[in-house]
N, C-alpha and C positions, 0 to 999 in steps of 0.2 A: 590516542595516537601512539605510534610507535616512536622510540627515541630517535631524534634527528641524527644522532651519531651512528646509528646502524645503517648498514647498507641493504636495501631491499634485495631479496632474492628474486631474480627474474623467473617467471614462469614461461614455459615453452609456448608462447602465443605466436601463431603464424604472422608473417609480415604482409600477407596477401590483403588486398583492399577489402574492409569490412563491409559487408551487406548491411546498410543501416536498418533495413526492415527486421534484422534480428532483435533490435531493441523496441520494435513496436509493441505497445502494450506493457512495457515494463517501467514506465515513468511513475513518479510519486504524485503526479496530479491526477485528480479524479474529474470526470465529466461534470462541468458546472460548479465544483467545489471551490476553486479559486476565485471565480467570479462572484460566487456567493459570499466569500470572505470580504471581497472589496465592498459589496452592497450592504452586507449585515454588520461588518465590523469596521474595516479600514483602520489604519494605523492610529488615528486619534482616538477612536472608540476603543480600540484594543488596549491602548496604554491606560485608558480610563478604567477599563474592566479588570485589568490584571491584578490589582492589589485586593480585589474582593475575595472573601472567604469562599472556599470551593463549594460548600453547600448552597450558598447564595447564587453563585454563578451557575450551578447546576439547576437550581430552581427556575432561573431565568430561561436557561435552555430548555427545560421541559415545557414551560409556557409558550416559548417559541416554536417548539415542535408541534404542540397541539394546534397552534395558529397556523403553521405551515401546512398541516395535514388538512385543515379545513379550507384553506385559500389555494391549495395547488392540486386541482382535480385531475389534471393530466398526468402529473408525476404520482399521484396517489393510484391512479389506475395502473401505471407501470409497476408499482410495488405490488399491488393486488394481483396482477398477472404472474409476476415472478413468483410469488408465494404460492399461488394456486397450481403453478406447474411443479414447483419443487416439493411442496408439501400437501399433495392431493388427498392424504388421509386426515388432515386437520379440517374441521368444520369451518363454515364461513365466518362464524363469529370468533373462532380462535384466530384465523387469519386476519380478520379485521383488527382485533386487539394487537397482534403481532405488528401489523402494518403501522398502527399508531406509534408503538414503541420504536420502530425503525426511524420515523420522523423525530422523535424525541432524542434518540442517540445521535442521530446526524447533527441536529441543532445543538446539542450540548458539545459535542466535539469541535463544532465551529467556534463556539465561544471559548473553549478551552485553548484555542490557539493564542488567546489573549496573554494567559500566563506562560504558555510554552515560549512564546516569542518576546514577551516583555516582562515577565515576572522576575523576581529576585532569583539569582542562580541556585541559591540553597533551597528555595521553595520548589523550584523545578525539580532538583535533584531528589528531594524528599518525596515528592508526588510520583516520581517514576521509579518502578523497582523491576529488577530483572530476576527471572527464575529460569531453572532448566539447566541444560548442558551447554555451557558456553566456554568451557576451558579451552577448546580447540580455537576459538577466536582470539584468546589472549595469550595463550602459550606460544602460538606461532603466528605472531601479528605481522609478518612479512611475507606470508603467502597468500595468495588470492584466494578469495571465497565467494560463493554465490549464495545469496539469502533470498529465500521465497517469502514475501512479505505481502500477503493478499489484501484485498480492499475492505478491511474492517474500518470503522469510523476512526480508530486510533492510529491510523497509519503515519500521521505526523508525529504523534507521541512516541510511537515505537522508534522512529528515526532518530528523534531527539534523545531518547533513552540510550541508545546504542552510542551515540556520539558523547553523552555525558558520563556513562559508566564504564565503557570498554575502551581501553588504551590501545587503539590501532587505527589506521586509515579506513575510512568509508567512502563509497561513492554511490550515487544514484542518478537516475536520468529524469529530466523534467521538461515539461512543455513550456517554452518561452512565452510569456503573456504579451498581448498586444499593446496593453497599457503600461508604459514605462514605469510609472509610480507603483502600480500594482506589482509589477514584476520585480522591482528592486526590494519592495517590502517582503515579498514572499522569499526571495533568495536570501535576504538578510535573516529572516527568521530560521530558515532551514540551515544556515551556515553558522548560526550563533555559537554553537559549542563545538570543540575539537577543531579539526582542519579537514572538513569533509570536501569532496568534489562533487559539485553539481554539474552534470552534463546536459547542455541543451539538446533535446532530441532533434531539433530542426538542423543542427550543425555537428552531428556526431563525428563524422569522418573517422579518424584513426583514434580518437580520444578514449574509446572504450578499450582498445587494445592497450593503450598506455597506462590506464588505471589498473588493469589486470597485471601488466608487467611490473608496476610499482607495488604490487601486493595488497591492493585494496579489497575490501569486503563489498561486494556489489549488492545493493538493497533493490530488489526488483519486484514489480507488481504486475505480473502477467495474466490476471484472471479477468479482463474485460473483453467485450466483443468489439473488435475493431474491423470488422468486415472479413470477407473470405480470403483476402490477399495474405498469403503466408500463414494461413490457419488451416486446422484440419477439424473436421466435425467428429467429436467424440462425446460420449454421454457426460451430463453434469445433472445430477439428482435425476437420472434416467431419461432426460431430454437432450437430444442432439444439440450440441452448442458449438459454435465457431470458437476455436481455441488456438491462440497463438502458440507456436512452438519455441518462443525466445528463451525460456527458462532452459530447456534442454540444450539449445544451442550455445548460450552463454556458458553453461557448465562444461560442455564439451571443448569450447574454445579455451577455457581456463584450465581444463583437465582437473577438475575438482568436483566433489559431491555437492549436493544441494542441502543447506541448512534451513529448516522452516522457522519462521519468526511470527508469532500470534500476538497481537496487542489487545488486551481486554480493559475496557473502561470499568473502574471500580469507584466506590465511594470516597476512596483516599486519592485518587488519581487514575493511574494506569499500571497494569502489570503486564510485562513484556516477557512472553515465554520463549525461549529458545530451545528447539527440540533437537533431537539427535540427527545428524546427516542421514538423508535416505539411502537405504541400501540399494545396489544395483541401479543407480540413477546418476548420470544418464546412461541408458542402455545401448545407445547407438541407433535406435528406432525413435525418431522424434514423435511420430504419431502415438506409438505406445506410451512415450513419456508424457505426452499431453493428457492422455487419459488417466495415467497414474497420478499426475498432479491434480486432476480434478476429484479423483477419489480421496487423497489427502485433504483437499479443501473441503469436500463434504463433511468430513469428520470434524474439522475445525469449526465449520458454520454450525453444525448440529449443537455444539457446546455453548454457542451464544448467537442464535439466529437474529436477534433484533439488532446486533451490532455490525452486520454485514451490510454492504453498500447495495442494498436492492433497489435503489432509486435509478440505477443504470439499466438500460434495455439490454440485459444479458443475451436474450435470445432473438435480438433484432435480425441478425443474418440467419437465413434459413437455407437448407439443402435445396438444390435445384428442384423445382416443382412443388415444394411446400408452401403453403400460404403463411402470411405474416401472422403473429400472435398478439401484436399490439394495436 
């Protein structure tokens, strides 16, 4: 975080009423993940699992992934459909093996929240490493930034790594949970390090403007299908996909470029790679920017396809007249 004695440099964010839909699709929650946390972990189980050696925890996660793959046929079909659409050149056997590994990585990342949120701080710091070009995040820690952090299974690890290792303010948007105990636990875990701002999506108001004015780096996850509202249909792996334009709109609002953040699960923990800010983005054309975002995302996914969040119905919304794919 920045030194409290420093005065944040305001960014020229307009005073006009913020359209909350700009933030749709940018929150740190994933479809079903937080409820899965409550069912599979819960605070008591998480505290019990946190001290376990990482290889033991990952082994438990692998077993849980195989079990989930066998016992969740509906979600397994969603993954299979996504992989068939996005990787048509692979054989059925290849996609089936990839699908099993998707469930394994998903389950391992759920159990990893135990040490992320309850492990010893020095253990958390050691297991999370930063690579890439992030000098601009630390050298100018009072100017707002927009980070593109797509839905890889390590999304919470990436968020935690930034707050542990980078001394500047961060903010993200999350969906407030209906269960108060679950909501309090998730918020406490995500606020554990640094002094981040978690903005409830349901009551954004002008809070998004305020965090940008205060020089925060906004951690956004705008790569899910949230319906046709405020979305454009652009290619994703060659398939037309409803894609929200929030990343471009947020960057335009903050008058800043977009920095990509990719979190990879490793045998030692997680590696968080911060890329160079994208050139000519935002361009002023939100539809073109959404297509550009998907191109960047495809390259990220190809490097570690089993760690992307394929359990989500990415192609649920279809252009008018097209049949559903699920």
